[in-house]
N, C-alpha and C positions, 0 to 999 in steps of 0.2 A: 445631501448627504450621498454617499457611494455606498452601496451596499452589493456584497458579493454572497450568492447561495450557490451551494453544491449539496447534491446527494453524495452518498458513497459513490465510488468510481467501482461499478458491479463487476465483479467477479464472472467471468463466462466459460466456469467449468460445468455449468448447467443452465437450462433456460429459464427466461424470467417467469418469476411466479408472482403471487399475490403481494407478498412481503415487498417486493421491488415496486409494484405499482402504489402501494400504501405511501411508502418512502417518498416517492416521486411526486405524488399527490400533495403531499403536505409542502414539498418544497415549492411546488408551482403554485400553491395558494398563498403562502409566504410571499414568494415573488410578485405575485398581483397585488398583495396588500401594499407591499411596500413602495411600487410602483404608483398608487393611488395616494399615497404621502408625497409622490412627488421625487421620490429617490430614484439616482441613477442607478439601475439594476443590472446586475449580469448574473442570469440564473444558467448554472452548468451541471450537466450529467454525462455519463459517458460509460466506457468499459474499460475493464484491467484485464490485459490479454497475454502477460506472461507468466513462466513458472512450470514447477514440476506436474501440478494437477492439470494443467492444460495438454502439457504432452500424453499424461495419462489418460485422459478423456479423449483425445484426438487418436490414440491408440485403440483404444475400445472400439472406434467408429471406424478404423481402417483408413484415416485420412491424415493429411499432414497437418501441423498445429495452424499454419496460415489459414488452410481450408476451413478448418475447424471455427478460428475464433471469427473469419469473414461471415461465416453463416449464423453464430450465436450472436455477434454483436449486432447484425442485422435484425435480429429478433429483437432486441431492446429498442434500436431505433424504431423500428415499425410499431412498435407497443404504444409508444407515448401519444401520436396524432388520434387513434382512437378513443382516448382519455382526454382531450382536449389539453394535453400538454404541451407547451410550446418553448423549450429550453433555448436561450441565446446561443449555446455552445454545446455539442456532441463530442466528446473528446475520446478517441482511442489510444492506449499505450503504445499501440504499433503504428500510430501517426507520424511522418518524416518530422513534422516539427516538435512533438514531443520527445522523440527519441535524440534530436539535436539538443534541444533543451537540457536533458538529464545528461548527456555527454558534458555539456558547457559546464554546468554547476558541478560535476564529478570533478571535472580537470582543474575548476577554481580550487575546489575545496583539497585536492591532492597537491596542489601547487604551492598551497598556504600549510603543508605539513600535517593536515588532519586526518589523513587516509594513510595506513601503513600496512604491510605486508607481514603475515606470520602464520604459523602452523597452529592448528587448533584441531583439539579433539572433542566431540560433543555428542549430545543424544538428539538426533534429527528425526522429527515428525513431518512424515509427507504431508499429512492433511493441513498441519498448521503451516507448513513452507518455512519452518524456522528450526533452530536449535533450541531445546529447552533446558533449564536446568534441574539438579535433582529435586529442588523444593517445590516446583511446579508440579511434579510428577503426583499422581496419586495410587499407591498401589503398584509402583512401577511404571504406569500408563500415563498416557497423556488424559488429562481429564476431560478435554473437548472429543476426541475422536476414540478412546478407549482401546488403543494401541499400544504396543511397546514400542518406544522410539529405538531406531538404528543407531549405534555408534559409529560415527565417522570421524575418522583423521585426515585433515586435509589442508593445504595452504589455500589461504583466502586473504582478502582485503578488508581490512577493519577501520571503521569512523572512531575517531577519538570521542564519543559521546561523555566519557566520564570527565574529560577536560571542562564541560560547560555546565556541569551538575551545579556546583555552588552560584554560578552566574544566573542559572535559570531560578533557584530557590530564591535568592535576592529579588530577583524581577518579580516573581508572582507575591513574594509577600508585601514588597513594596507598591503593587498596583493590583489591589484586590479584584478590580473588574476584569483583570487579564482573563481570568477563567470564571464562567457564570453557567448555572447555578453555583451557589457556595458548596452543596455537597461534592460537586465534582473537583472544584478547587481542592478541598480537602483530600479526595482521593488521589490527586495528584502530590500534593504534599508528602501525603502517607508514601507512596510509591517512592518519591524522590528521598524519604528520610533513610533509605538502604542505599549502599553504594552502587552507583550505575555501574554497569558492565558496557565496554565497548562493543559497536554495533557490526556486525558482520554482514557486508555489503554485497557481495559476489559469491557466484557460483563457477568452478572450473568448466570449461567447455568440454573436458574429459568425461564430466557427469551430466551436464546440461548445455545446449546449444541455444535455447528456445528463450531469449533474453537480449536485453541491449548490452553490445560489446563495450568494455570499459575503454575509455579513450586514452589510457596510458599502458594498456596491457590487453590485447586483444585474446589473451587465452582464458579470458575470463569474462563472465557477463554479469549483470545486474537486473534486479527487477524487484527488489524489496524499498 
């Protein structure tokens, strides 16, 4: 049996802390257990290094985003040997092979007609690094960061996520083991009971350059 185990790919807007250690220890422990059962195991961790918050963190320290992510990512990588954690792979989203893979996938999806260009006005939370809907706000503020999001109007590229809603629902209902435990499956089904909005996948380089250039339009980057 082949088993793939991954931690979250940790965001490098701050240094590693106890929560990162806990999560990685759990993943490492499970990977060791699966190896004892003779599984072919791939255990991966790494760092997520693009986006608005990275630029802000780098600005606060007076360095470039690349200098900043190189330093913080190294802190994550150097933390694991001291805890006897040995991942099979440590991925950085700035790695050339990751960038190339993202661009290939986006080009394939674009060529199939599932990415389109449109104008959008929305409430953008820098902390979440995404647009929020009115119903997600509490008292007009992001419930996670307690800040009032900025209203932004701009042109961006969108993935036709709504196109796949029914197909995804049918698959989950036909395959109960697709999402486990059951409470999480029910959570996803509840989320999918409302119409899915298409997903904004880009940021214009006029606002953000620290991302992966879209292969079909170099005036935009992606990192989501």
